[in-house]
Each structure stands twice: as structure tokens, then as C-alpha cells.
N, C-alpha and C positions, 0 to 999 in steps of 0.2 A: 347701497343697497344690503340688508344682509342675505346671508347663504340661507337658504331652508336645511332645515335638519335631514340629516340621513335618514332613507326609511327602512325599516327593517326588513332582512332577506326572507321569501318563504318558504318553508321546509323548518326540519329540526333542526336542533342546532349539530354544530360539525361533531361532537363528543359522542354524541349517540350510535353514531355509528362503529366506533372503535369499542363503545360498551356493546354492543348489539353483536361483536363478531365475538366479543373473549365470553359472551354468553353460551353463544354457539357452539362454541367449542368446547367450552366445559360442560353443558349437554352430551355430546357428543360422545366427550370422556367417561363420563356416568354411565350412558348406557351402554359402551362399550363393558367397563365393568361388572355391571350388572349380566352382561349376557356371557360372558367367562364363567362367572360364580357357578355353584354347586352345591346343593342343598344335601345332607345328611339328612335323609326324611326319616331314620330312626331314631337318631339322635334328637332331633327334632322336634317330635313327638313326644317321647320321654321329657326332654323341657320344657314342652308345654304344657304337659299335664301336670308336673311338679310345678308350675307357677300357677296354673287355674285352682290348685288346692291351696295353694299359701295365701291366694287373694279371692276364698271363697266361692270360685266363678261356677256354676253349676251346669253350663252348659256342656257340649262334649269338646268341640275345640275354637270356640270365638276369634282365636287369635288368627284365623287363617282364610276368617270368612271375605274379609274384604277384597285379597288377594285373588279372590278365585279367578278372577279373569286373567291374571297375570302371567306371561307368555312362558316365564321360570320358574313357576311355581307350579304351572298344570300338572307338572306329574308327582307332587305331592299327593297322596291319601289322606283322608280326614278320615283315622280312625282310634277308638278310644285309648290314652295312653295305656304302653303296657308298666304292671308296677316293677319299679324299680327294686331291685332283693336287697335287704340288709346286710347282706354276706355274699356279695359275687363269686367272691374266689372260693368260698367252700363248697363241696362235692358231699355228696353224701356215702359214707363209709362203708364198704361191706362189712357183717355183721362177721366179728373175729371168733372163731372156731374154738368151744369152750376147753380149755389146756386139762390134762389129764389127773387127779390128785395121785400124791406118790404112793407108789404101790409098799405093803409090809418088806417086800423082796427088798426094795431098791433102798429103803431107811437103812434096813439091816446090814446090808454089802457099805453104805457109807460109814455106819459104826463101827464094820471089821476094821477097812481101811485106816482109820482115824487109831482105833485099838491099837493094830497093829505097827503103828508109826512111833504112838505112844508105850509102847512095850514097858520099859526102864523105866521112865518118870510114873506111870501109873503103880508100877509093883513100890516104888517108895513112897504112894501117897500123894505126890504133887501134883498130881493130874486125875481126873474124876471122867470117864465118859457115861452119857446116859442117851438112850434110846427113848425117844419119843413115839407119837403117830406119824408123824411127819417132818420130824426134825433131830439131830441130832445136836447135843449140847455137852461142849468142854468144857469143863468147869477147873481153872488153874490156880492151885492156891498159891499167895502172896507169898510163901518162902521158899527163896531161890529166886523168885523171879525177879522182883522188884527190893530196891532198898526200904525202910522204914521211912514213910514220909515223902521218896520220891516217885519219880515216876520214868525214869530211862531205865528199860530190861535190860538183865546180865545177860553175858557174854552166852551162858548156856542156852539161858530161854529164847535168846534169839535165834540161835542155832535150831532150836526145835521149832520154833514159828515159820522160819524156812521150810524144813521137810513138812510141816503141815499144809502150807502153801501148795505143794505138790498134789496133796489129795482134792485141797480145795477146788485145783483147777480142774480135776475130772469128776465134779458133781456138780448138780446144774443148785439155781436157788442160789436167795440172798443171804450174808455172812453181817451177821448182827453183832458184834463186841462190844460189851457190857462191864465198865468198872465201876465196883462195889465196894464200899469201906465198911468201917464199925461206926459207931455212935460218938467217939472222941471227935470233940471240936479241935479244928487245923488250924492254924494262921499264920503263914510263914511269909516272905516276900516275894514268892512264887501263886503259893496257893492260899486263898484267904477264906476257902473251906472246903470240906470234904465233896461239893459239887466241883469244885475245879481239880482236885488231886482223882477222882474215879474217872471224871472225863479225860484228862489228859494222859492215864493209865489206860485206857480205853484206845485214845489216839495212837498211843507210843506201839501197841502192838497192831492197831491198822499201819501203819506207816510201816514196820519191818513187813508184814505181808504183801505190801504193795512195792518194796524195795524188791523183794523176790522175782518179781515180773510172772507171775505166776496167776495173780489174783486178777481181774478186771476193777477197776476203780467201780464200775455201775453198781457191782453187786454188795459192795462193803456198807455199813451203819456205823456209826460212833454214835454209842451214850453213854453218861454220866450218871447211874443210879444214885452215889453216894451211900447212905445207908437205910434208903427206903423199900430195899427189898434182902432184909436180913435170915438168912438161912437158920438162924435161932438165938437166943437173946443175947444180950451185950454184957451180961452179970459177973462174967468171968475173963480173962485173958484168954482162954480156951476157946474160949466160945466169941470172943473181940476176934481173934484169929482166922475162925472160919469163917467169918464176916467178909473177912478183906480178900477179895479174890476179882479174877477176870472170869469172866463166861464168853465164850464165842460159840455160837448160834445158827446154826448152819440149818434155814430153813428151807425145806426142799417142794412145799406147796406151790400150783402157779399164782405167778401176779395177782390174778384179780381176788384170789382167796385172800392174801396177804393186803391187799388195798383196803380190803372191807371189814377188817380186825381193829378191834377198839386199841386206841394207842397206850404205850408202854405205862403212861401214870396210871391210866384206866386200869387197866390189869392191875396194877399193884394195888390200887384201892380195891379193885374185888377180889383179888386174893387172899388179902388181909383182913377182908371183914371191915372195913372202916367207912366211915357214913361221905354218901356222894356229895356232889350239889346236885339239885335238885334237876332233873331232866337228860342228866348221864346215863349209858347203858349200864 
């Protein structure tokens, strides 16, 4: 007689007990993690506000509504998001006090100091000192300062510049070194044009002033003007020699006044009465 098949046992399968234990442990684990967590309310509001703007949500804080009964988020207040500044690190700067304009006495004092140092070259005609309303211009002729077509200063000129640097160190303002040439074209292995030559000569003068250690580099400017600012026409050798020069301009004005001045190229066009591009001052 055949044996009857074994009847299945009542209740859930054995593996369900192990699975239920595992799920219970995982649930307890995540509940503990949630209870230990903290919410940065300020940062949360900012992020929620930016996200709502990005996705076109018009309500105040819809992201928090469904969590209103959660014990961890009970401490979070729902407020309109605070705008995030585009420049969070920038702070309003206090207004700077207006700097006084240079007095005629200060300009005259500076010119007198320079004239005293340059007494001998002024007598020989190599140097001229001119006094303006707010600046002192020292015009140095090419003779005895640079070799023809070269940008290296002579020994005598080097010492003269070092003596002048002591005066520059004692007065305020910027020091602009401008190199000027005649209109005779030049093209050598070192200088492709008069622009190169004039800029190199101005840089050589500035380097000597810096080597003396008396002049702050932040006060110096170097400009190569080529033949754009002639003192006279270039029709004779004598006139061309007058146009070949280096000018050191000590500007005693405050920095705010210098920054609002037109650039040297615009001043050159204005002074020579040449046509300018529409829209230039």
C-alpha cells in the first residue's frame, strides 16, 4: 500500500523569521541615525528657497510640509528664504577722504630741490627743469646721455640719475619717464622702430632710479612716445636733436585726479590739434 504524501506544516516558512529579524535591525539602525542627525536650519532654508526658484515653485516652502509632524524637523521653522548675496565677502568700503591738491609752494620746493641737484648740467644746457601747476618736468637732452641709436645710459648720466633719485624719494606723487625720438626711421637687430628705441631709453632711466634703492617701484611709469610729441619740427639736424630726449615728470597730484586724466595718447592728439576718433575726449 502506497504511503500518503506528507502534509505541509502550518505557519510561515522558516526563512521568513530570519528575514524579519534582519528588517527589524535595519529599521532600528536607520531610526538611530535619524535621531542623531541635526539640521542646519539656516542653510536648509537657503537651499530650499533657491531650489524653489529654480523649478518655478511659487509657494513659500512646500518641501517641508510633508515632514511637519516629524520629531527631528519640529525645530525647523518655515520662513521665506533669505536672499543670497552675489558677493557674500564684499563689504561696503568707507568713503575715502579727498586728497588735497598740491600747493604752489610744494611744486616750487620740489623744482628748487631738483634744480639744485642739476645745477651743473643745467648750466651746460643738457638738462632743463620746468615747473607747472601740479608737476615738475625734467627734460634731459640726448647729448651725453645715450649713444646714437642706443639705449644704454652713459656713466655720467647714471650718476646724475642716482643723485636725482634722492630728491624723488623725498617728494610725493608718481614719476613718469618718457622717451622721445625724432622722425628718422630706425631698424636694427635690437630696435625695430623708434617706438622700441624710445621705450628702451625710458626703461633704462627707470632701471637706474630703481637700482638706487631710493624710489618705490609703485611710483614709476615708463612710456615710449617715439616721435609723436616733438618739441619742434624735424626739418633740420638741430631740430631733430632737440626732439631726441628723455623727460622725467614728477606728478604731485593725488591719485584720484591722475586716474581721471585722459591717456597720454589722447593728450598728444589734443595738444597737436590732430583729428580724433569720434567719442574720445
